[in-house]
KEKOL-35037 format. One record per residue (C-alpha): x negated, y negated, z; residue in one letter. Coordinates in nm, 3 decimals. Example, Ala and Ser with C-alpha at 12.3 -4.5 7.8 and 13.67 -1.06 7.14 Angstrom:
2
> -1.230,0.450,0.780,A
> -1.367,0.106,0.714,S
//
This chain:
83
> -1.303,0.690,0.667,X
> -1.055,0.724,0.385,X
> -0.675,0.711,0.350,X
> -0.487,0.913,0.087,X
> -0.217,0.692,-0.071,X
> -0.060,0.958,-0.290,X
> -0.140,1.119,-0.623,X
> -0.515,1.107,-0.666,X
> -0.562,0.768,-0.500,X
> -0.779,0.738,-0.191,X
> -0.905,0.414,-0.038,X
> -1.159,0.329,0.229,X
> -0.984,0.244,0.554,X
> -1.204,-0.067,0.579,X
> -1.034,-0.200,0.260,X
> -0.684,-0.177,0.411,X
> -0.512,-0.506,0.492,X
> -0.145,-0.410,0.539,X
> 0.118,-0.142,0.478,X
> 0.481,-0.238,0.414,X
> 0.802,-0.055,0.333,X
> 0.893,-0.128,-0.029,X
> 1.222,-0.286,0.085,X
> 1.029,-0.589,0.212,X
> 0.990,-0.701,-0.148,X
> 1.368,-0.743,-0.173,X
> 1.425,-0.892,0.171,X
> 1.140,-1.143,0.190,X
> 1.089,-1.429,-0.056,X
> 0.725,-1.470,0.047,X
> 0.653,-1.100,-0.007,X
> 0.817,-1.115,-0.349,X
> 0.601,-1.417,-0.441,X
> 0.287,-1.242,-0.317,X
> 0.351,-0.930,-0.526,X
> 0.447,-1.141,-0.830,X
> 0.118,-1.331,-0.805,X
> -0.074,-1.004,-0.775,X
> 0.105,-0.872,-1.086,X
> 0.015,-1.186,-1.281,X
> -0.350,-1.135,-1.186,X
> -0.327,-0.764,-1.282,X
> -0.406,-0.656,-0.928,X
> -0.112,-0.416,-0.885,X
> -0.124,-0.039,-0.936,X
> 0.156,0.216,-0.916,X
> 0.051,0.556,-0.787,X
> 0.204,0.857,-0.960,X
> 0.538,0.897,-1.132,X
> 0.753,0.907,-0.819,X
> 0.955,0.614,-0.687,X
> 0.752,0.382,-0.464,X
> 0.830,0.397,-0.093,X
> 0.562,0.160,0.034,X
> 0.340,-0.129,-0.063,X
> -0.025,-0.103,0.042,X
> -0.227,-0.423,0.039,X
> -0.606,-0.392,0.020,X
> -0.874,-0.658,-0.013,X
> -0.864,-0.635,-0.393,X
> -0.550,-0.448,-0.510,X
> -0.183,-0.404,-0.419,X
> -0.065,-0.042,-0.454,X
> 0.289,0.095,-0.484,X
> 0.270,0.430,-0.307,X
> 0.516,0.722,-0.319,X
> 0.433,0.798,0.046,X
> 0.643,0.635,0.317,X
> 0.499,0.342,0.509,X
> 0.546,0.532,0.838,X
> 0.331,0.821,0.713,X
> 0.062,0.588,0.579,X
> 0.056,0.394,0.906,X
> 0.009,0.719,1.100,X
> -0.278,0.815,0.870,X
> -0.444,0.477,0.910,X
> -0.414,0.486,1.291,X
> -0.557,0.838,1.302,X
> -0.860,0.725,1.107,X
> -0.910,0.399,1.294,X
> -0.893,0.562,1.639,X
> -1.090,0.872,1.544,X
> -0.818,1.116,1.658,X
//
């Protein structure tokens, strides 16, 4: 199955590792370090022109998505349970 992350970006649900609200980057030192390391390795992509509302971690890339983490989590659960 696939999950639409916003704009024209779609990922396989099997690639999904985690979905976070973008505020975690400001509130967690470890999260900030993780994203910084991904940026250094050029493994970060921003989706669309809108302000990011969530951070989506996949096996190979970290995405900044304009779709809220709650909406993305609902989409991922729908696909994983087959509802």
